[in-house]
N, C-alpha and C positions, 0 to 999 in steps of 0.2 A: 634529561634526555628527551628529545621529541622525534621518535622513529616515525618514519612514513611507511606504515605497513599495509594499510587499507583496513577494512572492518570485517572481522569474523562473521558478523551478523548478515553480511553480504555475500556470503558463499552459496549462493542459490543453487548451483549445480548439485551440491552435496545435500542441502536441505530439502530440495525436491523430493529425494528419496524418503518416503513415509517410514521405512525401515530404520531410519537414522534416528533412533529413539531419544537420544539426548536432545536434539534440536526440536523435537516434536512433544517434549514432556509437558509444555505449558500452552499448547495450542488447544483452542477450545475444543472440547471432546465431542460435543454434537457435530460441529463442522467437520472435524477430522474424520469422524466415523462415516460421513456420507460423500466425502471427497473422491473415494474410489468409485462409488457409484455414479457421480456426476461426470467424472472423467471417462468411465466406459461408456456412458450414455452420449458422449460427445457434446456436452453441455459446457458453456463457457462460464468462466467465473469472474464476476466483476467485484472488486474490493471498494467499499465506500469507507473513507476515513476522515471524517470532519474533525476540526479542532474544537475546543472547549470555547464557549462564550462566557466571559466574566460576568457579564450582564444576565446570565441565565436565559438567554434566548436561544431556542433551536437552531442549530446551524444546518439542518437539512430540510425543515419545514414539512415533516412527515404528518399525514393526515388519512383518514380512511379512503379519500378520493385519490391521494398520491400512491398510497399502498396498491390500490386497485389498478392504477395506470402502470405501476411498476410490474406487478404480477402479470398483467395483460401482455406487456412488452416481453417479459421473461419467457412466457409461454409461447409467443409467436417466434421468438428469436433463440430459443434453446439456451437460456441464461439463468444462472443462479447469483443472486445479489447477496453479498455478505458485508454486513455493516460492523465496523469496530469503532465504538465511541470511547470518549474519555470517561473514566470511573464517575466523574461528577455529572455526567449528561443525563438529565431528567427525562429526556424525550427517548431514551434507548428502548424502553418498553413498547414503543410504537412500531418498532421495526419487526413486525411479525406478518407472514403471508406465506403462501404456498411456495414461493420461490424468493422468500425475502428472509434472511436469516441474520441475527444478532450474535456476535461473539460475546463470551464473558468479558466485562471490562478490564479484568486484570490478567487475561489471557495474552499470548504472543501471536502477533499476526505475521511476522517475517517469514516462517517457513511456507505460508500461504502465498506469498508473492510471486514465487516461481510458477504457480499454477494458474495466476490470474491473467486473463487476457485484456484487462483494462483496470485503471485505477481512477476512481472519482474521489476528489479532495477539494479543500478549499486553500488553506494556509499551512497545512500539515507538512513538516520537513520530510516525511516519509516518501513523498514522491521524488524526492532527490535521489534516494537509493533505488527506487524503482525505475529510474532512468537507465540503469545498467542493464535492464532487460529489453530496452528499445521497444516498448509497446505503448499504446495510447494511454495518455494521462488527460483527463478532463477536469475542469475546475468549476464547481458549482458554488457560487457565492451570492446568496439571496439578499444579503444586507448591506454589501457594498461599503460605502463611506460609514455607515452606523458601526461597523466593526472597528475601524480605526478610532472612532469618537468615543464609543461606549465600553469597548472591550480591551484592545490592545494595540499599542503603536507597532509600526514596521520599521525595519532599518533601511529599506529601500523601496523603490517603486514595484510592487508585486507584479505588474503587468510585464516587467522586463525579465522576470524570471519564470513565466508561466508558458511553456512550449506545448500548447494545446488549447482547445477551445474553451472559452470562458462563457458560462450561462449563469442564469439566475434562478431557474425553476426546473422541475421535473419535467413539465411539460416541453422545455427546450432541450433538456439534457437527452431524454431517451432517443429521439431522432437524430441528433448529433452523435450519439454513441454509435448507432447503427451506421451511420455514415462514415465514422472512422474507421470501422472494420471494413468498409467497402474501398475506401480512398483516403488514406491516412497521409494528409499533407503536412505533418508537423515533425516528421522523422529527422529532418536535417537540424531542425531547432533543438530537438531533445538530445541529439548527438554532440552538438556544440556545448550545450549547457554541461551534459555529462562530463565531457572532457575538461571543461573549466573546473568542475566541482572534483573530479577524481584523478586529475593528471594523467589520464590514460592507463592508470596502474590497474592491472589485472585483480579484481577483488577475490577471485577464487584461490589466490595464493596466500591470503591475508593471515591465516592462522599460522602457516609454515613461517612467513616472515616474522611474526611476532615471537614465535618460540625460539627461532634462531637468534633474534635480538636478545632475548633473555639469556639463552645459553652463553652468548658472547660476554654478556655482564656477569656470567656465573650466578644467575639468579634462579637457574633452572639446570637440572642435572643433564650432563651430556647424554646422547641417544645410545641406548644399549638394545639389545634383542628383547630385553624384558619390558622397557618402558618406551619402546619405539612407537 
């Protein structure tokens, strides 16, 4: 069976509720504990989700100068940067600043997506799910051709699947991010790619579709007042 149900992980409307304990059980506790404070203070959340480099190179080129620039930008624009690295990323410990926060490497970032005003990534497929929210996606790729030569091959030309600005440094990323919030010129490209990826299927009904399919196959008990 290959049922087309959508992904329960993308039921962002439900997961945005921090009282939905099951979805939030594996979110980084430090970030989760401060989220309400950030929202109440009107601060924007930017998620940074780079992929791992097999070569061991750092995907985001963090150093004290970059952290300083990120913190200064965050202070000026009311932003909190939340990084989620691969468990094997050795540079994760560098993501520390007044407005720079690193999630535990084995934590779940999906419940945070609905609260994020922008996503910064490189080749991570998480941005495809984030397209469902129709918010700015920026691609920071400091290693370009080196990634395909030294780390991993790709199945298609990445530039054809990147509906957002592509930059190579924090110096370029930060003003580009500010510009995206002022004048987002990539909305049409995001929606086109999102429709191609998800067939226009509402993801907030994914769990209900999946349960209905399993009940039809008699793999799941029929709904009663007790188990509804």
